[in-house]
C-alpha positions in Angstrom: 3.7 2.8 -18.9 0.7 5.0 -18.2 -3.0 4.7 -18.5 -6.2 6.1 -16.9 -5.7 4.1 -13.7 -1.9 3.6 -13.7 1.0 5.9 -14.2 4.4 4.9 -12.9 5.5 8.5 -12.6 2.4 9.4 -10.5 2.9 6.3 -8.3 6.5 7.2 -7.6 5.5 10.8 -6.7 2.7 9.4 -4.4 5.2 7.1 -2.6 7.6 10.0 -2.1 4.8 12.2 -0.7 3.6 9.4 1.6 7.1 8.8 2.8 7.6 12.5 3.5 4.3 12.8 5.3 5.0 9.8 7.5 8.7 10.6 8.1 10.0 7.4 6.6 12.2 6.2 3.7 10.7 5.3 0.3 11.2 1.6 1.1 9.5 1.9 4.5 6.6 3.9 2.9 6.0 1.0 0.5 5.8 -1.5 3.3 3.6 0.7 5.4 1.3 1.4 2.4 0.9 -2.3 1.6 0.1 -3.0 5.3 -2.6 -0.3 5.2 -4.1 -1.6 1.9 -4.0 -5.2 3.3 -6.0 -4.0 6.4 -8.4 -2.2 4.1 -8.9 -5.4 2.0 -9.6 -7.5 5.1 -12.0 -4.9 6.4 -13.9 -4.9 3.1 -14.5 -8.7 3.5 -11.3 -10.1 1.8 -13.1 -10.8 -1.4 -11.2 -10.2 -4.6 -14.3 -9.4 -6.6 -16.4 -6.7 -4.9 -20.0 -6.0 -6.1 -20.2 -2.9 -8.3 -21.7 0.2 -6.6 -25.2 1.0 -7.6 
């Protein structure tokens, strides 16, 4: 399934590149990436709906 903001093939390639860059397996890359995104979410205020940029 692909679209302008989502492409499963691209996501798979991004995970593989992230894993290679960080020297971890694909599964570990997913866990690390989710932890990074979680920290980013909390740092942004933890609100699901963010105001649109001007």
